[in-house]
PDB file of N, CA, C and O in Angstrom, chain B, residues numbered from 101:
ATOM      1  N   MET B 101      79.259  97.830  92.267  1.00  0.00           N
ATOM      2  CA  MET B 101      79.464  98.390  90.878  1.00  0.00           C
ATOM      3  C   MET B 101      79.142  97.186  89.882  1.00  0.00           C
ATOM      4  O   MET B 101      79.503  96.012  89.967  1.00  0.00           O
ATOM      5  N   VAL B 102      78.513  97.692  89.103  1.00  0.00           N
ATOM      6  CA  VAL B 102      78.261  96.659  88.309  1.00  0.00           C
ATOM      7  C   VAL B 102      78.723  96.927  86.550  1.00  0.00           C
ATOM      8  O   VAL B 102      78.953  95.968  85.812  1.00  0.00           O
ATOM      9  N   ILE B 103      78.800  98.334  86.085  1.00  0.00           N
ATOM     10  CA  ILE B 103      79.223  98.777  85.145  1.00  0.00           C
ATOM     11  C   ILE B 103      80.315 100.160  85.292  1.00  0.00           C
ATOM     12  O   ILE B 103      80.072 100.966  86.190  1.00  0.00           O
ATOM     13  N   ALA B 104      81.207 100.333  84.613  1.00  0.00           N
ATOM     14  CA  ALA B 104      81.762 101.952  84.626  1.00  0.00           C
ATOM     15  C   ALA B 104      82.172 102.278  83.196  1.00  0.00           C
ATOM     16  O   ALA B 104      82.335 101.379  82.371  1.00  0.00           O
ATOM     17  N   ASP B 105      82.374 103.841  82.843  1.00  0.00           N
ATOM     18  CA  ASP B 105      82.592 104.009  81.654  1.00  0.00           C
ATOM     19  C   ASP B 105      83.733 105.018  82.095  1.00  0.00           C
ATOM     20  O   ASP B 105      83.626 106.021  82.801  1.00  0.00           O
ATOM     21  N   GLU B 106      85.045 104.387  81.383  1.00  0.00           N
ATOM     22  CA  GLU B 106      86.349 105.332  81.561  1.00  0.00           C
ATOM     23  C   GLU B 106      86.308 105.664  80.112  1.00  0.00           C
ATOM     24  O   GLU B 106      85.693 105.107  79.203  1.00  0.00           O
ATOM     25  N   VAL B 107      87.414 107.105  80.091  1.00  0.00           N
ATOM     26  CA  VAL B 107      87.846 107.493  79.238  1.00  0.00           C
ATOM     27  C   VAL B 107      89.043 107.934  79.107  1.00  0.00           C
ATOM     28  O   VAL B 107      89.278 108.755  79.994  1.00  0.00           O
ATOM     29  N   VAL B 108      90.364 107.688  78.051  1.00  0.00           N
ATOM     30  CA  VAL B 108      91.296 107.949  78.492  1.00  0.00           C
ATOM     31  C   VAL B 108      91.882 108.544  77.371  1.00  0.00           C
ATOM     32  O   VAL B 108      91.771 108.100  76.228  1.00  0.00           O
ATOM     33  N   GLU B 109      92.585 109.673  77.728  1.00  0.00           N
ATOM     34  CA  GLU B 109      93.115 110.914  76.646  1.00  0.00           C
ATOM     35  C   GLU B 109      94.519 110.898  77.063  1.00  0.00           C
ATOM     36  O   GLU B 109      94.937 110.638  78.191  1.00  0.00           O
ATOM     37  N   VAL B 110      95.330 111.266  75.821  1.00  0.00           N
ATOM     38  CA  VAL B 110      96.420 111.577  76.040  1.00  0.00           C
ATOM     39  C   VAL B 110      96.812 113.026  76.186  1.00  0.00           C
ATOM     40  O   VAL B 110      96.008 113.716  75.560  1.00  0.00           O
ATOM     41  N   GLY B 111      97.798 113.789  76.810  1.00  0.00           N
ATOM     42  CA  GLY B 111      97.529 115.428  76.836  1.00  0.00           C
ATOM     43  C   GLY B 111      98.937 115.750  77.674  1.00  0.00           C
ATOM     44  O   GLY B 111      99.764 114.947  78.106  1.00  0.00           O
ATOM     45  N   LEU B 112      98.920 117.108  77.747  1.00  0.00           N
ATOM     46  CA  LEU B 112     100.021 117.569  77.901  1.00  0.00           C
ATOM     47  C   LEU B 112      99.529 117.915  79.512  1.00  0.00           C
ATOM     48  O   LEU B 112      98.721 118.828  79.683  1.00  0.00           O
ATOM     49  N   PRO B 113     100.045 117.159  80.651  1.00  0.00           N
ATOM     50  CA  PRO B 113     100.000 118.094  82.366  1.00  0.00           C
ATOM     51  C   PRO B 113     100.217 119.369  82.434  1.00  0.00           C
ATOM     52  O   PRO B 113     100.698 120.065  81.541  1.00  0.00           O
ATOM     53  N   SER B 114      99.831 119.745  83.607  1.00  0.00           N
ATOM     54  CA  SER B 114     100.206 121.048  83.744  1.00  0.00           C
ATOM     55  C   SER B 114     101.683 121.373  84.429  1.00  0.00           C
ATOM     56  O   SER B 114     102.392 120.435  84.791  1.00  0.00           O
ATOM     57  N   ALA B 115     101.917 122.132  84.516  1.00  0.00           N
ATOM     58  CA  ALA B 115     102.806 122.585  85.159  1.00  0.00           C
ATOM     59  C   ALA B 115     102.898 121.267  86.771  1.00  0.00           C
ATOM     60  O   ALA B 115     103.561 120.266  87.041  1.00  0.00           O
ATOM     61  N   GLU B 116     101.951 121.968  87.356  1.00  0.00           N
ATOM     62  CA  GLU B 116     101.795 121.446  88.305  1.00  0.00           C
ATOM     63  C   GLU B 116     101.950 119.868  88.732  1.00  0.00           C
ATOM     64  O   GLU B 116     102.588 119.327  89.634  1.00  0.00           O
ATOM     65  N   GLU B 117     101.097 119.363  87.703  1.00  0.00           N
ATOM     66  CA  GLU B 117     101.048 117.694  87.533  1.00  0.00           C
ATOM     67  C   GLU B 117     102.523 117.304  87.012  1.00  0.00           C
ATOM     68  O   GLU B 117     103.005 116.241  87.402  1.00  0.00           O
ATOM     69  N   ALA B 118     103.152 118.022  86.259  1.00  0.00           N
ATOM     70  CA  ALA B 118     104.252 117.237  85.502  1.00  0.00           C
ATOM     71  C   ALA B 118     105.280 117.550  86.994  1.00  0.00           C
ATOM     72  O   ALA B 118     106.285 116.852  87.122  1.00  0.00           O
ATOM     73  N   LYS B 119     105.001 118.482  87.938  1.00  0.00           N
ATOM     74  CA  LYS B 119     106.180 118.613  89.295  1.00  0.00           C
ATOM     75  C   LYS B 119     106.009 117.607  89.990  1.00  0.00           C
ATOM     76  O   LYS B 119     106.960 117.005  90.489  1.00  0.00           O
ATOM     77  N   LEU B 120     104.563 117.189  90.169  1.00  0.00           N
ATOM     78  CA  LEU B 120     104.140 116.188  90.778  1.00  0.00           C
ATOM     79  C   LEU B 120     104.345 114.711  90.877  1.00  0.00           C
ATOM     80  O   LEU B 120     104.478 113.837  91.733  1.00  0.00           O
ATOM     81  N   LEU B 121     104.296 114.910  89.194  1.00  0.00           N
ATOM     82  CA  LEU B 121     104.779 113.297  88.570  1.00  0.00           C
ATOM     83  C   LEU B 121     106.102 113.136  88.483  1.00  0.00           C
ATOM     84  O   LEU B 121     106.680 112.091  88.184  1.00  0.00           O
ATOM     85  N   ARG B 122     106.617 114.241  88.764  1.00  0.00           N
ATOM     86  CA  ARG B 122     108.669 114.062  88.367  1.00  0.00           C
ATOM     87  C   ARG B 122     109.014 114.002  86.825  1.00  0.00           C
ATOM     88  O   ARG B 122     109.934 113.309  86.391  1.00  0.00           O
ATOM     89  N   ILE B 123     108.293 114.696  86.126  1.00  0.00           N
ATOM     90  CA  ILE B 123     108.518 114.852  84.439  1.00  0.00           C
ATOM     91  C   ILE B 123     108.650 116.008  84.083  1.00  0.00           C
ATOM     92  O   ILE B 123     108.053 116.773  84.840  1.00  0.00           O
ATOM     93  N   ALA B 124     109.227 116.557  83.166  1.00  0.00           N
ATOM     94  CA  ALA B 124     109.367 117.655  82.700  1.00  0.00           C
ATOM     95  C   ALA B 124     108.349 118.080  81.903  1.00  0.00           C
ATOM     96  O   ALA B 124     107.766 117.367  81.085  1.00  0.00           O
ATOM     97  N   GLU B 125     108.086 119.410  82.160  1.00  0.00           N
ATOM     98  CA  GLU B 125     107.057 120.077  81.670  1.00  0.00           C
ATOM     99  C   GLU B 125     106.995 120.079  79.827  1.00  0.00           C
ATOM    100  O   GLU B 125     107.904 120.522  79.125  1.00  0.00           O
ATOM    101  N   GLY B 126     105.864 119.550  79.372  1.00  0.00           N
ATOM    102  CA  GLY B 126     105.749 119.284  78.137  1.00  0.00           C
ATOM    103  C   GLY B 126     105.726 118.184  77.802  1.00  0.00           C
ATOM    104  O   GLY B 126     105.459 118.007  76.614  1.00  0.00           O
ATOM    105  N   SER B 127     105.978 116.993  78.641  1.00  0.00           N
ATOM    106  CA  SER B 127     105.996 115.783  78.513  1.00  0.00           C
ATOM    107  C   SER B 127     104.591 114.977  78.450  1.00  0.00           C
ATOM    108  O   SER B 127     103.848 115.032  79.431  1.00  0.00           O
ATOM    109  N   PRO B 128     104.236 114.259  77.351  1.00  0.00           N
ATOM    110  CA  PRO B 128     103.012 113.713  77.567  1.00  0.00           C
ATOM    111  C   PRO B 128     102.278 112.601  78.292  1.00  0.00           C
ATOM    112  O   PRO B 128     102.472 111.410  78.049  1.00  0.00           O
ATOM    113  N   GLY B 129     101.515 113.011  79.100  1.00  0.00           N
ATOM    114  CA  GLY B 129     100.352 112.080  80.014  1.00  0.00           C
ATOM    115  C   GLY B 129      99.328 111.503  79.715  1.00  0.00           C
ATOM    116  O   GLY B 129      98.628 111.995  78.830  1.00  0.00           O
ATOM    117  N   PHE B 130      98.895 110.175  80.420  1.00  0.00           N
ATOM    118  CA  PHE B 130      97.533 110.063  80.458  1.00  0.00           C
ATOM    119  C   PHE B 130      96.781 110.708  81.217  1.00  0.00           C
ATOM    120  O   PHE B 130      97.261 111.256  82.209  1.00  0.00           O
ATOM    121  N   PHE B 131      94.980 110.817  80.830  1.00  0.00           N
ATOM    122  CA  PHE B 131      94.172 111.400  81.560  1.00  0.00           C
ATOM    123  C   PHE B 131      93.087 110.342  81.626  1.00  0.00           C
ATOM    124  O   PHE B 131      92.473 110.199  80.569  1.00  0.00           O
ATOM    125  N   PHE B 132      92.771 109.681  82.492  1.00  0.00           N
ATOM    126  CA  PHE B 132      91.594 109.179  82.910  1.00  0.00           C
ATOM    127  C   PHE B 132      90.558 109.609  83.468  1.00  0.00           C
ATOM    128  O   PHE B 132      90.764 110.423  84.368  1.00  0.00           O
ATOM    129  N   THR B 133      89.497 109.345  83.246  1.00  0.00           N
ATOM    130  CA  THR B 133      88.230 109.609  83.883  1.00  0.00           C
ATOM    131  C   THR B 133      87.102 108.395  83.743  1.00  0.00           C
ATOM    132  O   THR B 133      86.869 107.747  82.722  1.00  0.00           O
ATOM    133  N   ARG B 134      86.558 108.280  84.855  1.00  0.00           N
ATOM    134  CA  ARG B 134      86.112 106.953  85.183  1.00  0.00           C
ATOM    135  C   ARG B 134      84.581 107.297  86.000  1.00  0.00           C
ATOM    136  O   ARG B 134      84.590 108.269  86.755  1.00  0.00           O
ATOM    137  N   THR B 135      83.631 106.719  85.890  1.00  0.00           N
ATOM    138  CA  THR B 135      82.107 106.824  85.924  1.00  0.00           C
ATOM    139  C   THR B 135      81.882 105.458  86.348  1.00  0.00           C
ATOM    140  O   THR B 135      82.109 104.580  85.516  1.00  0.00           O
ATOM    141  N   SER B 136      81.380 105.049  87.769  1.00  0.00           N
ATOM    142  CA  SER B 136      80.763 103.741  88.087  1.00  0.00           C
ATOM    143  C   SER B 136      79.491 103.686  88.346  1.00  0.00           C
ATOM    144  O   SER B 136      78.909 104.684  88.770  1.00  0.00           O
ATOM    145  N   TYR B 137      78.793 102.407  88.114  1.00  0.00           N
ATOM    146  CA  TYR B 137      77.413 102.501  88.237  1.00  0.00           C
ATOM    147  C   TYR B 137      77.020 101.286  89.194  1.00  0.00           C
ATOM    148  O   TYR B 137      77.601 100.201  89.200  1.00  0.00           O
ATOM    149  N   VAL B 138      76.027 101.614  89.935  1.00  0.00           N
ATOM    150  CA  VAL B 138      75.364 100.418  90.692  1.00  0.00           C
ATOM    151  C   VAL B 138      74.240  99.374  89.685  1.00  0.00           C
ATOM    152  O   VAL B 138      73.914  99.665  88.534  1.00  0.00           O
ATOM    153  N   GLN B 139      73.838  98.306  90.331  1.00  0.00           N
ATOM    154  CA  GLN B 139      72.741  98.046  89.112  1.00  0.00           C
ATOM    155  C   GLN B 139      71.657  98.905  88.630  1.00  0.00           C
ATOM    156  O   GLN B 139      71.179  98.958  87.497  1.00  0.00           O
ATOM    157  N   SER B 140      71.259  99.761  89.987  1.00  0.00           N
ATOM    158  CA  SER B 140      70.095 100.690  89.546  1.00  0.00           C
ATOM    159  C   SER B 140      70.471 101.888  88.487  1.00  0.00           C
ATOM    160  O   SER B 140      69.675 102.760  88.138  1.00  0.00           O
ATOM    161  N   GLY B 141      71.683 101.783  88.087  1.00  0.00           N
ATOM    162  CA  GLY B 141      71.999 102.775  87.278  1.00  0.00           C
ATOM    163  C   GLY B 141      72.530 104.271  88.303  1.00  0.00           C
ATOM    164  O   GLY B 141      72.831 105.335  87.764  1.00  0.00           O
ATOM    165  N   LYS B 142      72.545 104.135  89.271  1.00  0.00           N
ATOM    166  CA  LYS B 142      73.065 105.184  90.172  1.00  0.00           C
ATOM    167  C   LYS B 142      74.394 105.477  90.239  1.00  0.00           C
ATOM    168  O   LYS B 142      75.023 104.629  90.871  1.00  0.00           O
ATOM    169  N   PRO B 143      75.096 106.454  89.775  1.00  0.00           N
ATOM    170  CA  PRO B 143      76.726 106.641  89.711  1.00  0.00           C
ATOM    171  C   PRO B 143      77.074 106.822  91.150  1.00  0.00           C
ATOM    172  O   PRO B 143      76.590 107.691  91.876  1.00  0.00           O
ATOM    173  N   VAL B 144      78.160 105.721  91.581  1.00  0.00           N
ATOM    174  CA  VAL B 144      78.851 105.503  92.891  1.00  0.00           C
ATOM    175  C   VAL B 144      80.291 105.863  93.063  1.00  0.00           C
ATOM    176  O   VAL B 144      80.993 105.735  94.067  1.00  0.00           O
ATOM    177  N   GLU B 145      80.548 106.269  92.051  1.00  0.00           N
ATOM    178  CA  GLU B 145      81.902 106.901  92.033  1.00  0.00           C
ATOM    179  C   GLU B 145      82.621 107.557  90.549  1.00  0.00           C
ATOM    180  O   GLU B 145      82.513 107.066  89.426  1.00  0.00           O
ATOM    181  N   HIS B 146      83.207 108.529  90.849  1.00  0.00           N
ATOM    182  CA  HIS B 146      83.757 109.399  89.500  1.00  0.00           C
ATOM    183  C   HIS B 146      85.163 109.764  90.138  1.00  0.00           C
ATOM    184  O   HIS B 146      85.467 110.309  91.199  1.00  0.00           O
ATOM    185  N   VAL B 147      86.067 109.139  88.849  1.00  0.00           N
ATOM    186  CA  VAL B 147      87.442 109.643  89.274  1.00  0.00           C
ATOM    187  C   VAL B 147      88.196 110.183  88.247  1.00  0.00           C
ATOM    188  O   VAL B 147      87.918 109.753  87.127  1.00  0.00           O
ATOM    189  N   THR B 148      89.057 110.991  88.324  1.00  0.00           N
ATOM    190  CA  THR B 148      89.699 111.761  87.104  1.00  0.00           C
ATOM    191  C   THR B 148      91.159 111.411  87.965  1.00  0.00           C
ATOM    192  O   THR B 148      91.276 111.486  89.188  1.00  0.00           O
ATOM    193  N   ALA B 149      92.338 110.971  86.894  1.00  0.00           N
ATOM    194  CA  ALA B 149      93.781 110.464  87.409  1.00  0.00           C
ATOM    195  C   ALA B 149      94.788 111.223  86.138  1.00  0.00           C
ATOM    196  O   ALA B 149      94.357 111.369  84.995  1.00  0.00           O
ATOM    197  N   THR B 150      96.131 111.648  86.549  1.00  0.00           N
ATOM    198  CA  THR B 150      96.658 111.788  85.630  1.00  0.00           C
ATOM    199  C   THR B 150      97.936 111.047  85.783  1.00  0.00           C
ATOM    200  O   THR B 150      98.411 111.101  86.918  1.00  0.00           O
ATOM    201  N   TYR B 151      98.662 110.304  84.817  1.00  0.00           N
ATOM    202  CA  TYR B 151      99.573 109.508  84.950  1.00  0.00           C
ATOM    203  C   TYR B 151     100.842 109.713  83.776  1.00  0.00           C
ATOM    204  O   TYR B 151     100.742 110.051  82.597  1.00  0.00           O
ATOM    205  N   ARG B 152     101.844 109.433  84.437  1.00  0.00           N
ATOM    206  CA  ARG B 152     102.906 109.729  83.520  1.00  0.00           C
ATOM    207  C   ARG B 152     102.945 109.159  82.287  1.00  0.00           C
ATOM    208  O   ARG B 152     102.635 107.982  82.467  1.00  0.00           O
ATOM    209  N   GLY B 153     103.145 109.338  81.187  1.00  0.00           N
ATOM    210  CA  GLY B 153     102.712 108.614  79.772  1.00  0.00           C
ATOM    211  C   GLY B 153     104.416 107.951  79.438  1.00  0.00           C
ATOM    212  O   GLY B 153     104.498 107.566  78.271  1.00  0.00           O
ATOM    213  N   ASP B 154     105.361 107.820  80.022  1.00  0.00           N
ATOM    214  CA  ASP B 154     106.076 107.165  79.666  1.00  0.00           C
ATOM    215  C   ASP B 154     106.646 105.711  81.072  1.00  0.00           C
ATOM    216  O   ASP B 154     107.758 105.230  81.289  1.00  0.00           O
ATOM    217  N   ARG B 155     105.650 105.511  81.554  1.00  0.00           N
ATOM    218  CA  ARG B 155     105.629 104.447  82.441  1.00  0.00           C
ATOM    219  C   ARG B 155     104.416 103.412  82.481  1.00  0.00           C
ATOM    220  O   ARG B 155     104.350 102.350  83.100  1.00  0.00           O
ATOM    221  N   TYR B 156     103.396 104.068  81.579  1.00  0.00           N
ATOM    222  CA  TYR B 156     102.131 102.795  81.676  1.00  0.00           C
ATOM    223  C   TYR B 156     101.695 102.436  80.501  1.00  0.00           C
ATOM    224  O   TYR B 156     102.145 103.222  79.668  1.00  0.00           O
ATOM    225  N   LYS B 157     100.959 101.535  79.966  1.00  0.00           N
ATOM    226  CA  LYS B 157     100.376 100.975  78.938  1.00  0.00           C
ATOM    227  C   LYS B 157      98.713 100.679  79.280  1.00  0.00           C
ATOM    228  O   LYS B 157      98.134 100.634  80.365  1.00  0.00           O
ATOM    229  N   ILE B 158      98.328 100.541  78.224  1.00  0.00           N
ATOM    230  CA  ILE B 158      96.512 100.425  78.884  1.00  0.00           C
ATOM    231  C   ILE B 158      96.465  99.250  77.657  1.00  0.00           C
ATOM    232  O   ILE B 158      96.837  99.196  76.485  1.00  0.00           O
ATOM    233  N   VAL B 159      95.724  98.256  78.709  1.00  0.00           N
ATOM    234  CA  VAL B 159      95.335  97.314  78.164  1.00  0.00           C
ATOM    235  C   VAL B 159      94.012  96.831  78.210  1.00  0.00           C
ATOM    236  O   VAL B 159      93.491  96.840  79.325  1.00  0.00           O
ATOM    237  N   ASN B 160      93.287  96.372  77.179  1.00  0.00           N
ATOM    238  CA  ASN B 160      91.570  96.569  76.929  1.00  0.00           C
ATOM    239  C   ASN B 160      91.458  95.202  76.835  1.00  0.00           C
ATOM    240  O   ASN B 160      92.195  94.445  76.202  1.00  0.00           O
ATOM    241  N   ARG B 161      90.336  94.883  77.609  1.00  0.00           N
ATOM    242  CA  ARG B 161      89.552  93.115  77.178  1.00  0.00           C
ATOM    243  C   ARG B 161      88.049  93.748  76.870  1.00  0.00           C
ATOM    244  O   ARG B 161      87.253  94.288  77.639  1.00  0.00           O
ATOM    245  N   LEU B 162      87.968  93.475  75.455  1.00  0.00           N
ATOM    246  CA  LEU B 162      86.567  93.780  74.714  1.00  0.00           C
ATOM    247  C   LEU B 162      85.881  92.273  74.460  1.00  0.00           C
ATOM    248  O   LEU B 162      86.242  91.313  73.780  1.00  0.00           O
ATOM    249  N   THR B 163      84.504  92.558  75.487  1.00  0.00           N
ATOM    250  CA  THR B 163      83.828  91.480  75.230  1.00  0.00           C
ATOM    251  C   THR B 163      82.689  91.921  74.846  1.00  0.00           C
ATOM    252  O   THR B 163      82.435  93.112  75.025  1.00  0.00           O
ATOM    253  N   ARG B 164      81.683  91.005  74.190  1.00  0.00           N
ATOM    254  CA  ARG B 164      80.632  90.806  73.451  1.00  0.00           C
ATOM    255  C   ARG B 164      79.552  90.188  74.150  1.00  0.00           C
ATOM    256  O   ARG B 164      79.490  88.963  74.250  1.00  0.00           O
ATOM    257  N   GLN B 165      78.441  91.180  74.786  1.00  0.00           N
ATOM    258  CA  GLN B 165      77.273  90.818  75.377  1.00  0.00           C
ATOM    259  C   GLN B 165      76.192  90.190  74.382  1.00  0.00           C
ATOM    260  O   GLN B 165      75.893  90.914  73.432  1.00  0.00           O
ATOM    261  N   ASP B 166      75.525  88.868  74.470  1.00  0.00           N
ATOM    262  CA  ASP B 166      74.670  88.399  73.587  1.00  0.00           C
ATOM    263  C   ASP B 166      72.857  88.756  74.335  1.00  0.00           C
ATOM    264  O   ASP B 166      71.853  88.418  73.708  1.00  0.00           O
TER     265      ASP B 166
END
């Protein structure tokens, strides 16, 4: 993998997701979608995940390429 595009959104998990995450319905969660690519630009991984909103934080490192 050379590069990945990841989107994080906040929303309300479905009733089934809330049950699996052991949270009350109506509790917020993080929704991650990531696509990873190899050097040629071919996508090699696609991930969607839902996380509890009360147990995670998001940390980003932003860099500039010249």
